[in-house]
C-alpha positions as CSV (number, residue, x, y, z in Angstrom):
1,M,-31.4,-20.1,14.2
2,K,-31.9,-18.2,10.9
3,R,-32.4,-14.9,12.8
4,W,-29.1,-15.4,14.7
5,S,-27.3,-16.2,11.4
6,Y,-28.7,-13.1,9.9
7,L,-27.6,-11.0,12.9
8,L,-24.1,-12.5,12.9
9,G,-23.8,-11.8,9.2
10,L,-24.9,-8.2,9.8
11,V,-22.3,-7.7,12.5
12,V,-19.5,-9.1,10.1
13,L,-20.6,-6.7,7.4
14,L,-20.6,-3.7,9.8
15,V,-17.1,-4.6,11.1
16,A,-15.9,-4.9,7.5
17,F,-17.4,-1.5,6.7
18,N,-15.8,0.1,9.7
19,L,-12.4,-1.3,8.7
20,R,-12.7,-0.1,5.2
21,A,-14.1,3.3,6.1
22,G,-11.2,4.0,8.5
23,V,-8.7,4.1,5.6
24,W,-10.5,6.6,3.3
25,K,-11.3,10.3,3.8
26,S,-15.0,11.0,4.2
27,S,-14.5,13.5,1.4
28,G,-11.5,14.7,-0.6
29,T,-8.4,12.9,-1.9
30,L,-5.8,11.2,0.2
31,H,-2.3,12.6,-0.2
32,I,0.1,9.6,-0.3
33,G,3.9,9.6,0.0
34,H,5.3,7.0,-2.6
35,R,8.0,4.9,-0.9
36,G,7.9,7.7,1.7
37,A,9.3,10.8,0.2
38,R,11.7,9.2,-2.2
39,A,12.5,12.4,-4.1
40,L,13.9,13.8,-0.9
41,V,15.2,10.9,1.2
42,D,16.3,7.3,0.2
43,E,13.2,5.3,-0.6
44,N,11.7,2.7,1.7
45,T,13.6,3.8,4.7
46,L,12.2,4.9,8.1
47,E,13.8,8.3,7.4
48,S,11.9,8.6,4.1
49,L,8.6,7.6,5.6
50,L,8.9,10.0,8.6
51,K,9.8,12.8,6.2
52,A,6.6,12.2,4.3
53,V,4.7,12.3,7.6
54,E,6.5,15.5,8.5
55,L,5.3,17.0,5.2
56,G,1.7,16.2,6.1
57,V,0.7,13.2,4.0
58,D,-2.4,11.2,4.9
59,M,-0.8,7.9,4.0
60,V,2.6,6.4,3.1
61,E,3.2,3.6,0.6
62,F,6.1,1.2,0.9
63,D,7.3,-2.1,-0.6
64,I,7.6,-5.4,1.2
65,Q,10.0,-8.3,0.5
66,R,10.8,-11.3,2.6
67,T,14.3,-12.5,3.7
68,K,15.6,-16.1,3.5
69,D,14.7,-16.6,7.1
70,G,11.2,-15.3,6.7
71,V,11.4,-11.7,8.0
72,Y,9.5,-9.0,6.2
73,V,11.6,-6.0,5.2
74,L,11.2,-2.9,3.1
75,M,12.7,-3.1,-0.4
76,H,11.2,-2.4,-3.8
77,D,13.3,-4.6,-6.0
78,A,13.9,-8.3,-5.6
79,T,17.6,-7.4,-5.3
80,V,19.3,-4.8,-3.2
81,D,21.7,-3.7,-5.9
82,R,20.0,-0.5,-7.0
83,T,19.3,1.1,-3.6
84,T,22.0,-0.2,-1.3
85,N,25.8,-0.8,-1.1
86,G,25.1,-4.6,-1.3
87,T,24.3,-7.1,-4.0
88,G,22.0,-10.1,-4.3
89,R,18.4,-11.1,-3.8
90,V,16.5,-10.3,-0.6
91,D,15.0,-13.8,-0.4
92,E,18.5,-15.2,-0.5
93,M,19.7,-13.1,2.5
94,T,19.2,-13.7,6.2
95,L,18.0,-10.8,8.3
96,K,21.5,-10.5,9.7
97,E,22.9,-10.1,6.3
98,F,20.2,-7.7,5.2
99,K,20.8,-5.5,8.2
100,K,24.4,-4.9,7.2
101,L,23.2,-3.0,4.1
102,K,23.3,0.8,3.8
103,T,21.5,3.0,1.4
104,K,23.2,5.8,-0.5
105,S,22.7,8.2,2.4
106,G,23.9,5.6,4.9
107,Y,20.5,4.5,6.2
108,T,19.7,0.9,7.2
109,P,16.7,-0.6,5.4
110,P,14.1,-1.4,8.1
111,T,12.0,-4.5,8.8
112,L,8.2,-4.2,8.5
113,E,7.9,-4.5,12.2
114,E,10.2,-1.6,12.8
115,V,8.1,0.5,10.5
116,F,4.9,-0.4,12.4
117,Q,6.6,0.5,15.6
118,A,7.6,3.9,14.3
119,L,4.3,4.7,12.6
120,K,1.9,3.4,15.2
121,P,1.9,6.6,17.3
122,L,1.5,8.9,14.3
123,E,-1.7,9.9,12.5
124,V,-0.9,8.3,9.2
125,S,-2.3,5.3,7.2
126,M,-0.3,2.9,5.1
127,I,-0.3,1.1,1.8
128,L,1.5,-2.2,2.0
129,D,2.8,-3.0,-1.5
130,I,3.4,-6.7,-1.2
131,K,6.3,-7.7,-3.5
132,V,6.4,-11.3,-2.2
133,K,5.0,-13.6,-4.9
134,D,3.8,-16.3,-2.6
135,P,0.2,-15.8,-1.3
136,D,1.1,-17.6,1.9
137,C,2.6,-14.3,3.0
138,I,-0.8,-12.7,3.6
139,P,-1.6,-14.3,7.0
140,E,1.8,-13.5,8.3
141,I,1.7,-9.9,7.3
142,Y,-1.8,-9.7,8.7
143,Q,-0.6,-11.0,12.1
144,L,2.0,-8.2,12.2
145,V,-0.6,-5.6,11.4
146,E,-2.9,-6.8,14.1
147,K,0.0,-7.1,16.6
148,Y,0.3,-3.3,16.4
149,G,-3.4,-2.6,16.2
150,L,-3.2,-1.0,12.7
151,G,-6.0,-2.9,11.0
152,D,-8.1,0.2,10.3
153,R,-5.1,2.1,8.8
154,V,-3.8,-0.4,6.2
155,V,-4.4,-1.1,2.5
156,Y,-3.0,-4.4,1.3
157,E,-1.9,-4.0,-2.3
158,S,-0.1,-6.1,-4.9
159,S,0.7,-6.1,-8.6
160,Y,0.5,-9.9,-8.5
161,P,-3.1,-11.0,-9.1
162,K,-2.8,-14.3,-7.2
163,V,-1.5,-12.3,-4.1
164,A,-4.3,-9.7,-4.4
165,K,-6.8,-12.6,-4.7
166,A,-5.3,-14.2,-1.6
167,I,-6.0,-11.0,0.4
168,E,-9.7,-11.1,-0.2
169,K,-9.9,-14.9,0.2
170,F,-8.1,-14.7,3.5
171,K,-10.3,-12.0,5.0
172,P,-12.8,-10.1,2.8
173,E,-12.9,-7.2,5.3
174,L,-9.3,-6.2,4.6
175,V,-8.9,-3.3,2.2
176,S,-7.4,-4.8,-1.0
177,A,-5.9,-3.1,-4.0
178,I,-4.3,-4.2,-7.3
179,Y,-2.1,-2.6,-9.9
180,P,-1.4,-5.3,-12.5
181,A,1.4,-5.1,-15.1
182,W,-1.2,-4.1,-17.7
183,P,-3.2,-1.3,-16.0
184,R,-6.4,-1.9,-18.0
185,S,-6.7,-5.4,-16.7
186,A,-7.1,-4.0,-13.1
187,F,-10.9,-3.8,-13.6
188,W,-11.2,-7.4,-14.6
189,F,-9.1,-8.6,-11.6
190,A,-11.0,-6.4,-9.2
191,Q,-14.3,-7.8,-10.4
192,A,-13.2,-11.4,-10.5
193,Y,-11.6,-11.4,-7.0
194,G,-13.9,-8.9,-5.2
195,L,-11.2,-6.3,-4.6
196,D,-11.9,-2.9,-3.1
197,C,-9.5,-0.6,-4.9
198,I,-7.9,-0.1,-8.3
199,S,-4.5,1.6,-8.3
200,L,-3.8,3.1,-11.8
201,Y,-0.6,4.3,-13.3
202,W,-1.4,8.0,-13.9
203,P,-1.3,8.0,-17.8
204,F,-4.1,5.4,-17.7
205,A,-6.2,7.2,-15.2
206,G,-8.3,9.2,-17.6
207,P,-11.9,10.3,-16.9
208,L,-13.4,7.2,-18.6
209,Y,-11.4,4.7,-16.5
210,V,-12.0,6.6,-13.3
211,K,-15.8,6.7,-14.1
212,I,-15.9,3.0,-14.9
213,A,-14.2,2.2,-11.6
214,R,-16.5,4.5,-9.6
215,D,-19.6,3.1,-11.4
216,N,-18.6,-0.3,-10.3
217,G,-18.0,0.7,-6.7
218,Y,-14.2,0.7,-6.6
219,K,-11.9,3.2,-4.9
220,V,-9.4,4.7,-7.3
221,M,-5.8,5.6,-6.4
222,V,-3.3,7.1,-9.0
223,W,0.5,6.7,-9.1
224,T,3.1,8.2,-9.3
225,V,2.2,11.8,-10.0
226,N,5.2,14.1,-9.8
227,K,3.8,17.3,-11.4
228,K,1.8,19.8,-9.4
229,K,-0.6,20.5,-12.3
230,W,-1.5,16.8,-12.6
231,I,-2.0,16.4,-8.9
232,K,-4.4,19.3,-9.0
233,W,-6.2,17.8,-12.0
234,F,-6.6,14.4,-10.4
235,E,-7.7,15.9,-7.1
236,E,-10.0,18.7,-8.3
237,K,-11.3,17.5,-11.6
238,L,-11.4,13.7,-11.3
239,K,-11.7,13.6,-7.5
240,V,-9.8,10.3,-7.2
241,D,-9.6,8.7,-3.8
242,G,-5.8,8.9,-3.5
243,I,-2.7,10.3,-5.2
244,M,0.8,9.0,-4.8
245,T,3.8,11.2,-5.4
246,D,7.6,10.9,-4.8
247,D,7.6,14.5,-3.5
248,P,4.9,15.3,-0.9
249,R,5.8,19.0,-1.1
250,L,3.8,19.0,-4.4
251,F,0.6,18.7,-2.3
252,E,1.1,22.1,-0.8
């Protein structure tokens, strides 16, 4: 019985490793489009994500909110005021109401499922920045990821510690990341909750903090870097695992 328990545990560990390994490059730094290519196309739209893919990114990052009737959609803010022609909170709108919105360029903000449908055939990974504050969203988002067979292409990320904690508690093999309001606390949360990745606001991502993260076994992503010289520094000098930018042309 002990032998079978050991073998089962080993299989679980191998599966977890394979899922985690699938997201990262074996060597080099991931080029990540922040909210798609928001410097060029309205953020968190299918059009913006596809533009980033067209420009050759390895990964796209986008933000997830939940409507009043429980549908996951792309929107950074809790309200739609800044990026659309509408007003009000996402979690107080039905999907039907949300789908009437238009961005400044006339795009319709997509659902998470629409994004998965569009990106599944493409060679690109995803960072799901979960803006929903309730940890109960994790199993539901996970089910959508699995529905489209994207488990080895997804990083689950949140700025809310209790949501990041819920990711690891739900399934430790998922790739989890955190970027708390106070960047330096990322190390504490990562250690306390067994997270996989620390996502640092770029002014805080100096050599010391990157070294601390590496020494403790964490992957390091840096956001949002919008100068070519800094992208080069993070990639060539600090060799971080991923760099997010609003303008993927800067990776050229």
